[in-house]
N, CA, C and O atoms as CSV, one atom per row, in Angstrom:
chain,resi,resn,atom,element,x,y,z
A,1,MET,N,N,90.157,61.571,94.080
A,1,MET,CA,C,90.952,61.812,95.275
A,1,MET,C,C,90.841,60.565,96.182
A,1,MET,O,O,89.751,60.030,96.382
A,2,ALA,N,N,91.952,60.130,96.707
A,2,ALA,CA,C,91.992,58.997,97.571
A,2,ALA,C,C,91.421,59.318,98.929
A,2,ALA,O,O,91.453,60.458,99.391
A,3,ILE,N,N,90.884,58.263,99.570
A,3,ILE,CA,C,90.343,58.457,100.936
A,3,ILE,C,C,91.429,59.005,101.847
A,3,ILE,O,O,92.572,58.549,101.825
A,4,GLY,N,N,91.058,59.966,102.628
A,4,GLY,CA,C,92.039,60.532,103.570
A,4,GLY,C,C,92.728,61.787,103.023
A,4,GLY,O,O,93.359,62.517,103.788
A,5,GLN,N,N,92.621,62.048,101.736
A,5,GLN,CA,C,93.243,63.249,101.160
A,5,GLN,C,C,92.309,64.407,101.327
A,5,GLN,O,O,91.096,64.251,101.192
A,6,LEU,N,N,92.835,65.547,101.613
A,6,LEU,CA,C,92.008,66.737,101.866
A,6,LEU,C,C,91.812,67.585,100.621
A,6,LEU,O,O,91.022,68.530,100.643
A,7,GLY,N,N,92.492,67.281,99.564
A,7,GLY,CA,C,92.395,68.109,98.342
A,7,GLY,C,C,93.403,69.234,98.388
A,7,GLY,O,O,94.268,69.292,99.262
A,8,PRO,N,N,93.268,70.138,97.410
A,8,PRO,CA,C,94.209,71.260,97.360
A,8,PRO,C,C,94.105,72.112,98.618
A,8,PRO,O,O,93.026,72.336,99.168
A,9,ARG,N,N,95.248,72.567,99.038
A,9,ARG,CA,C,95.289,73.421,100.218
A,9,ARG,C,C,94.687,74.770,99.881
A,9,ARG,O,O,94.958,75.358,98.833
A,10,GLN,N,N,93.868,75.237,100.794
A,10,GLN,CA,C,93.284,76.569,100.566
A,10,GLN,C,C,94.241,77.645,100.951
A,10,GLN,O,O,95.068,77.487,101.850
A,11,ALA,N,N,94.119,78.722,100.272
A,11,ALA,CA,C,94.939,79.883,100.623
A,11,ALA,C,C,94.541,80.404,102.008
A,11,ALA,O,O,93.367,80.387,102.378
A,12,THR,N,N,95.493,80.842,102.726
A,12,THR,CA,C,95.185,81.361,104.037
A,12,THR,C,C,94.741,82.820,103.921
A,12,THR,O,O,95.169,83.548,103.025
A,13,THR,N,N,93.884,83.221,104.838
A,13,THR,CA,C,93.423,84.604,104.890
A,13,THR,C,C,94.196,85.316,105.953
A,13,THR,O,O,94.326,84.844,107.083
A,14,PRO,N,N,94.716,86.480,105.568
A,14,PRO,CA,C,95.467,87.228,106.596
A,14,PRO,C,C,94.550,87.538,107.773
A,14,PRO,O,O,93.360,87.814,107.619
A,15,GLU,N,N,95.161,87.479,108.962
A,15,GLU,CA,C,94.412,87.821,110.175
A,15,GLU,C,C,94.013,89.257,110.111
A,15,GLU,O,O,94.794,90.130,109.734
A,16,THR,N,N,92.763,89.492,110.493
A,16,THR,CA,C,92.245,90.879,110.529
A,16,THR,C,C,91.932,91.182,111.983
A,16,THR,O,O,91.637,90.288,112.777
A,17,PRO,N,N,92.006,92.486,112.317
A,17,PRO,CA,C,91.709,92.855,113.699
A,17,PRO,C,C,90.283,92.400,114.100
A,17,PRO,O,O,90.074,91.966,115.233
A,18,GLU,N,N,89.314,92.499,113.179
A,18,GLU,CA,C,87.947,92.110,113.491
A,18,GLU,C,C,87.880,90.619,113.765
A,18,GLU,O,O,87.239,90.218,114.736
A,19,ARG,N,N,88.485,89.815,112.989
A,19,ARG,CA,C,88.477,88.372,113.089
A,19,ARG,C,C,89.084,87.984,114.419
A,19,ARG,O,O,88.547,87.142,115.140
A,20,GLU,N,N,90.218,88.608,114.742
A,20,GLU,CA,C,90.890,88.266,115.960
A,20,GLU,C,C,90.118,88.735,117.189
A,20,GLU,O,O,90.173,88.106,118.246
A,21,GLU,N,N,89.379,89.875,117.034
A,21,GLU,CA,C,88.576,90.380,118.127
A,21,GLU,C,C,87.435,89.423,118.410
A,21,GLU,O,O,87.092,89.231,119.576
A,22,VAL,N,N,86.835,88.819,117.412
A,22,VAL,CA,C,85.790,87.807,117.590
A,22,VAL,C,C,86.339,86.650,118.390
A,22,VAL,O,O,85.738,86.230,119.379
A,23,LEU,N,N,87.491,86.126,117.963
A,23,LEU,CA,C,88.083,84.928,118.595
A,23,LEU,C,C,88.530,85.237,120.027
A,23,LEU,O,O,88.365,84.419,120.932
A,24,GLN,N,N,89.097,86.428,120.214
A,24,GLN,CA,C,89.565,86.787,121.586
A,24,GLN,C,C,88.362,86.965,122.506
A,24,GLN,O,O,88.445,86.579,123.672
A,25,PHE,N,N,87.240,87.533,122.039
A,25,PHE,CA,C,86.077,87.702,122.887
A,25,PHE,C,C,85.483,86.360,123.235
A,25,PHE,O,O,85.102,86.123,124.381
A,26,TRP,N,N,85.403,85.479,122.255
A,26,TRP,CA,C,84.732,84.169,122.513
A,26,TRP,C,C,85.600,83.231,123.318
A,26,TRP,O,O,85.101,82.473,124.150
A,27,PHE,N,N,86.897,83.277,123.076
A,27,PHE,CA,C,87.837,82.445,123.781
A,27,PHE,C,C,88.849,83.313,124.522
A,27,PHE,O,O,90.003,83.398,124.102
A,28,PRO,N,N,88.455,83.940,125.583
A,28,PRO,CA,C,89.379,84.838,126.279
A,28,PRO,C,C,90.621,84.155,126.760
A,28,PRO,O,O,90.568,83.052,127.303
A,29,ASP,N,N,91.692,84.780,126.570
A,29,ASP,CA,C,92.975,84.226,126.969
A,29,ASP,C,C,93.454,85.002,128.192
A,29,ASP,O,O,93.827,86.171,128.103
A,30,HIS,N,N,93.433,84.332,129.319
A,30,HIS,CA,C,93.863,84.939,130.579
A,30,HIS,C,C,94.936,84.091,131.217
A,30,HIS,O,O,94.649,83.295,132.112
A,31,PRO,N,N,96.175,84.247,130.770
A,31,PRO,CA,C,97.230,83.375,131.285
A,31,PRO,C,C,97.488,83.497,132.770
A,31,PRO,O,O,98.029,82.577,133.384
A,32,ASP,N,N,97.119,84.587,133.336
A,32,ASP,CA,C,97.383,84.807,134.756
A,32,ASP,C,C,96.208,84.376,135.652
A,32,ASP,O,O,96.302,84.436,136.878
A,33,GLU,N,N,95.132,83.951,135.042
A,33,GLU,CA,C,93.957,83.541,135.825
A,33,GLU,C,C,94.144,82.086,136.330
A,33,GLU,O,O,94.789,81.243,135.706
A,34,ASP,N,N,93.552,81.875,137.464
A,34,ASP,CA,C,93.481,80.493,137.918
A,34,ASP,C,C,92.237,79.817,137.271
A,34,ASP,O,O,91.396,80.491,136.676
A,35,GLN,N,N,92.147,78.532,137.397
A,35,GLN,CA,C,91.069,77.782,136.742
A,35,GLN,C,C,89.695,78.226,137.203
A,35,GLN,O,O,88.770,78.278,136.392
A,36,ALA,N,N,89.526,78.552,138.500
A,36,ALA,CA,C,88.190,79.004,138.992
A,36,ALA,C,C,87.719,80.270,138.315
A,36,ALA,O,O,86.556,80.393,137.930
A,37,THR,N,N,88.657,81.231,138.170
A,37,THR,CA,C,88.308,82.476,137.541
A,37,THR,C,C,87.933,82.265,136.112
A,37,THR,O,O,86.954,82.822,135.616
A,38,HIS,N,N,88.732,81.440,135.440
A,38,HIS,CA,C,88.463,81.128,134.030
A,38,HIS,C,C,87.084,80.474,133.866
A,38,HIS,O,O,86.359,80.789,132.922
A,39,SER,N,N,86.729,79.587,134.758
A,39,SER,CA,C,85.410,78.957,134.713
A,39,SER,C,C,84.311,79.967,134.933
A,39,SER,O,O,83.247,79.860,134.324
A,40,GLN,N,N,84.539,80.934,135.779
A,40,GLN,CA,C,83.537,81.977,136.018
A,40,GLN,C,C,83.285,82.772,134.768
A,40,GLN,O,O,82.141,83.137,134.497
A,41,HIS,N,N,84.323,83.059,133.984
A,41,HIS,CA,C,84.159,83.775,132.718
A,41,HIS,C,C,83.261,82.988,131.812
A,41,HIS,O,O,82.350,83.551,131.205
A,42,TRP,N,N,83.491,81.696,131.702
A,42,TRP,CA,C,82.684,80.862,130.814
A,42,TRP,C,C,81.241,80.801,131.301
A,42,TRP,O,O,80.320,80.846,130.485
A,43,ARG,N,N,81.022,80.700,132.605
A,43,ARG,CA,C,79.648,80.666,133.094
A,43,ARG,C,C,78.952,81.977,132.784
A,43,ARG,O,O,77.767,81.969,132.452
A,44,TRP,N,N,79.635,83.089,132.879
A,44,TRP,CA,C,79.051,84.377,132.528
A,44,TRP,C,C,78.634,84.405,131.092
A,44,TRP,O,O,77.555,84.906,130.777
A,45,ARG,N,N,79.466,83.874,130.190
A,45,ARG,CA,C,79.128,83.878,128.796
A,45,ARG,C,C,77.854,83.064,128.507
A,45,ARG,O,O,77.002,83.478,127.720
A,46,TRP,N,N,77.746,81.911,129.155
A,46,TRP,CA,C,76.619,80.985,128.856
A,46,TRP,C,C,75.409,81.235,129.697
A,46,TRP,O,O,74.305,81.170,129.155
A,47,ARG,N,N,75.509,81.515,130.970
A,47,ARG,CA,C,74.347,81.620,131.830
A,47,ARG,C,C,73.783,83.062,131.834
A,47,ARG,O,O,72.614,83.267,131.509
A,48,VAL,N,N,74.578,84.014,132.186
A,48,VAL,CA,C,74.080,85.347,132.284
A,48,VAL,C,C,74.018,85.959,130.875
A,48,VAL,O,O,73.170,86.806,130.593
A,49,GLY,N,N,74.914,85.523,130.015
A,49,GLY,CA,C,74.899,86.033,128.668
A,49,GLY,C,C,75.759,87.265,128.467
A,49,GLY,O,O,76.162,87.946,129.411
A,50,ALA,N,N,76.010,87.510,127.244
A,50,ALA,CA,C,76.785,88.683,126.868
A,50,ALA,C,C,76.087,89.453,125.734
A,50,ALA,O,O,76.729,90.129,124.930
A,51,ASP,N,N,74.786,89.330,125.700
A,51,ASP,CA,C,74.027,89.907,124.608
A,51,ASP,C,C,74.326,91.373,124.371
A,51,ASP,O,O,74.581,91.798,123.243
A,52,GLU,N,N,74.291,92.157,125.471
A,52,GLU,CA,C,74.471,93.604,125.334
A,52,GLU,C,C,75.876,93.910,124.748
A,52,GLU,O,O,76.013,94.721,123.832
A,53,GLU,N,N,76.875,93.261,125.281
A,53,GLU,CA,C,78.262,93.495,124.812
A,53,GLU,C,C,78.407,93.072,123.360
A,53,GLU,O,O,79.033,93.767,122.559
A,54,ILE,N,N,77.822,91.927,123.026
A,54,ILE,CA,C,77.863,91.469,121.614
A,54,ILE,C,C,77.181,92.463,120.703
A,54,ILE,O,O,77.688,92.809,119.636
A,55,LEU,N,N,76.026,92.913,121.144
A,55,LEU,CA,C,75.236,93.905,120.370
A,55,LEU,C,C,76.061,95.124,120.084
A,55,LEU,O,O,76.158,95.569,118.940
A,56,VAL,N,N,76.663,95.673,121.134
A,56,VAL,CA,C,77.449,96.919,121.012
A,56,VAL,C,C,78.699,96.679,120.156
A,56,VAL,O,O,78.978,97.444,119.233
A,57,ARG,N,N,79.444,95.620,120.463
A,57,ARG,CA,C,80.721,95.410,119.827
A,57,ARG,C,C,80.710,94.751,118.457
A,57,ARG,O,O,81.569,95.017,117.616
A,58,PHE,N,N,79.720,93.883,118.246
A,58,PHE,CA,C,79.814,93.007,117.077
A,58,PHE,C,C,78.588,93.070,116.161
A,58,PHE,O,O,78.527,92.271,115.227
A,59,SER,N,N,77.618,93.953,116.355
A,59,SER,CA,C,76.457,93.966,115.438
A,59,SER,C,C,76.825,94.336,114.025
A,59,SER,O,O,76.260,93.805,113.068
A,60,GLY,N,N,77.789,95.263,113.886
A,60,GLY,CA,C,78.268,95.637,112.562
A,60,GLY,C,C,78.971,94.500,111.854
A,60,GLY,O,O,78.734,94.275,110.667
A,61,ILE,N,N,79.820,93.788,112.544
A,61,ILE,CA,C,80.528,92.629,111.987
A,61,ILE,C,C,79.503,91.572,111.635
A,61,ILE,O,O,79.602,90.953,110.576
A,62,THR,N,N,78.512,91.345,112.504
A,62,THR,CA,C,77.502,90.370,112.231
A,62,THR,C,C,76.730,90.665,110.991
A,62,THR,O,O,76.466,89.763,110.196
A,63,ALA,N,N,76.359,91.901,110.801
A,63,ALA,CA,C,75.604,92.295,109.611
A,63,ALA,C,C,76.488,92.093,108.374
A,63,ALA,O,O,76.005,91.603,107.353
A,64,ARG,N,N,77.731,92.451,108.444
A,64,ARG,CA,C,78.640,92.248,107.278
A,64,ARG,C,C,78.790,90.766,106.952
A,64,ARG,O,O,78.807,90.370,105.787
A,65,ALA,N,N,78.900,89.958,108.002
A,65,ALA,CA,C,79.021,88.493,107.776
A,65,ALA,C,C,77.746,87.938,107.178
A,65,ALA,O,O,77.805,87.087,106.290
A,66,ALA,N,N,76.629,88.383,107.627
A,66,ALA,CA,C,75.327,87.911,107.085
A,66,ALA,C,C,75.148,88.303,105.645
A,66,ALA,O,O,74.476,87.601,104.889
A,67,ALA,N,N,75.741,89.422,105.245
A,67,ALA,CA,C,75.635,89.877,103.867
A,67,ALA,C,C,76.669,89.208,102.966
A,67,ALA,O,O,76.672,89.425,101.755
A,68,GLY,N,N,77.555,88.387,103.560
A,68,GLY,CA,C,78.568,87.709,102.758
A,68,GLY,C,C,79.882,88.418,102.617
A,68,GLY,O,O,80.803,87.910,101.978
A,69,ASP,N,N,79.984,89.603,103.214
A,69,ASP,CA,C,81.191,90.422,103.063
A,69,ASP,C,C,82.423,89.797,103.749
A,69,ASP,O,O,83.559,90.151,103.434
A,70,LEU,N,N,82.188,88.878,104.676
A,70,LEU,CA,C,83.325,88.255,105.400
A,70,LEU,C,C,83.524,86.755,105.022
A,70,LEU,O,O,84.162,85.997,105.752
A,71,ASP,N,N,82.967,86.371,103.883
A,71,ASP,CA,C,83.097,84.997,103.448
A,71,ASP,C,C,84.531,84.584,103.300
A,71,ASP,O,O,84.842,83.403,103.453
A,72,HIS,N,N,85.423,85.512,103.008
A,72,HIS,CA,C,86.862,85.184,102.842
A,72,HIS,C,C,87.474,84.659,104.179
A,72,HIS,O,O,88.527,84.022,104.168
A,73,TRP,N,N,86.827,84.923,105.280
A,73,TRP,CA,C,87.346,84.407,106.545
A,73,TRP,C,C,87.335,82.858,106.519
A,73,TRP,O,O,88.097,82.216,107.242
A,74,ALA,N,N,86.495,82.296,105.711
A,74,ALA,CA,C,86.398,80.811,105.675
A,74,ALA,C,C,87.557,80.125,104.942
A,74,ALA,O,O,87.529,78.908,104.760
A,75,ASN,N,N,88.552,80.868,104.529
A,75,ASN,CA,C,89.682,80.315,103.785
A,75,ASN,C,C,90.679,79.607,104.666
A,75,ASN,O,O,91.584,78.966,104.132
A,76,ASP,N,N,90.577,79.677,105.969
A,76,ASP,CA,C,91.473,78.932,106.880
A,76,ASP,C,C,90.712,78.590,108.157
A,76,ASP,O,O,89.680,79.193,108.452
A,77,PRO,N,N,91.221,77.630,108.903
A,77,PRO,CA,C,90.479,77.171,110.091
A,77,PRO,C,C,90.141,78.224,111.097
A,77,PRO,O,O,89.006,78.244,111.573
A,78,GLN,N,N,91.038,79.096,111.456
A,78,GLN,CA,C,90.764,80.148,112.423
A,78,GLN,C,C,89.726,81.077,111.929
A,78,GLN,O,O,88.853,81.475,112.700
A,79,GLY,N,N,89.765,81.450,110.683
A,79,GLY,CA,C,88.751,82.297,110.026
A,79,GLY,C,C,87.404,81.655,110.010
A,79,GLY,O,O,86.400,82.299,110.313
A,80,ARG,N,N,87.363,80.358,109.651
A,80,ARG,CA,C,86.102,79.614,109.664
A,80,ARG,C,C,85.456,79.605,111.061
A,80,ARG,O,O,84.244,79.764,111.206
A,81,LEU,N,N,86.275,79.421,112.043
A,81,LEU,CA,C,85.784,79.432,113.425
A,81,LEU,C,C,85.208,80.815,113.759
A,81,LEU,O,O,84.111,80.899,114.312
A,82,ALA,N,N,85.908,81.874,113.443
A,82,ALA,CA,C,85.436,83.200,113.718
A,82,ALA,C,C,84.122,83.502,112.975
A,82,ALA,O,O,83.206,84.118,113.518
A,83,LEU,N,N,84.068,83.040,111.704
A,83,LEU,CA,C,82.859,83.243,110.918
A,83,LEU,C,C,81.659,82.464,111.525
A,83,LEU,O,O,80.534,82.960,111.585
A,84,ARG,N,N,81.942,81.280,111.948
A,84,ARG,CA,C,80.877,80.421,112.513
A,84,ARG,C,C,80.348,81.019,113.845
A,84,ARG,O,O,79.147,80.996,114.111
A,85,ILE,N,N,81.268,81.548,114.663
A,85,ILE,CA,C,80.831,82.195,115.899
A,85,ILE,C,C,79.985,83.401,115.586
A,85,ILE,O,O,78.941,83.633,116.197
A,86,THR,N,N,80.462,84.177,114.606
A,86,THR,CA,C,79.745,85.401,114.231
A,86,THR,C,C,78.342,85.116,113.686
A,86,THR,O,O,77.374,85.770,114.076
A,87,LEU,N,N,78.240,84.141,112.786
A,87,LEU,CA,C,76.978,83.843,112.140
A,87,LEU,C,C,76.060,82.995,113.007
A,87,LEU,O,O,74.847,83.004,112.794
A,88,ASN,N,N,76.588,82.274,113.962
A,88,ASN,CA,C,75.794,81.397,114.786
A,88,ASN,C,C,75.489,82.032,116.139
A,88,ASN,O,O,74.342,82.349,116.450
A,89,GLN,N,N,76.532,82.206,116.927
A,89,GLN,CA,C,76.352,82.656,118.324
A,89,GLN,C,C,76.016,84.150,118.375
A,89,GLN,O,O,75.098,84.547,119.093
A,90,PHE,N,N,76.744,84.981,117.626
A,90,PHE,CA,C,76.498,86.446,117.725
A,90,PHE,C,C,75.175,86.808,117.132
A,90,PHE,O,O,74.522,87.715,117.648
A,91,LEU,N,N,74.714,86.139,116.045
A,91,LEU,CA,C,73.395,86.435,115.489
A,91,LEU,C,C,72.296,86.172,116.530
A,91,LEU,O,O,71.322,86.917,116.625
A,92,ARG,N,N,72.476,85.098,117.304
A,92,ARG,CA,C,71.483,84.822,118.351
A,92,ARG,C,C,71.383,85.993,119.288
A,92,ARG,O,O,70.277,86.416,119.624
A,93,SER,N,N,72.503,86.532,119.722
A,93,SER,CA,C,72.493,87.623,120.681
A,93,SER,C,C,71.920,88.907,120.071
A,93,SER,O,O,71.168,89.632,120.721
A,94,VAL,N,N,72.289,89.177,118.806
A,94,VAL,CA,C,71.826,90.379,118.163
A,94,VAL,C,C,70.333,90.341,117.902
A,94,VAL,O,O,69.670,91.373,118.011
A,95,TRP,N,N,69.794,89.211,117.570
A,95,TRP,CA,C,68.381,89.114,117.212
A,95,TRP,C,C,67.518,88.498,118.307
A,95,TRP,O,O,66.333,88.265,118.067
A,96,ARG,N,N,68.047,88.223,119.488
A,96,ARG,CA,C,67.241,87.641,120.553
A,96,ARG,C,C,66.134,88.569,120.950
A,96,ARG,O,O,66.341,89.778,121.054
A,97,GLY,N,N,64.965,88.030,121.173
A,97,GLY,CA,C,63.804,88.841,121.631
A,97,GLY,C,C,63.167,89.561,120.531
A,97,GLY,O,O,62.190,90.278,120.746
């Protein structure tokens, strides 16, 4: 393979409600918000944390991802991002303490 080539294109994974829920939660889309309000949402996520909400909403998805049941999400960039958030950030919240 020549330098700069990416290789065969991977098949895309159909969007699933769970995958989209992960992305929407982590990257909230608020088109009507002003910048200050949007910044407050991000501060809430990082400073105060969202552990309880993640535990309630995503512990099942996190367990399935850890078991490998959601590996197919890695077939496209958006799915890889959702899987990475689930296995990295959500696991921290679920297992913290």
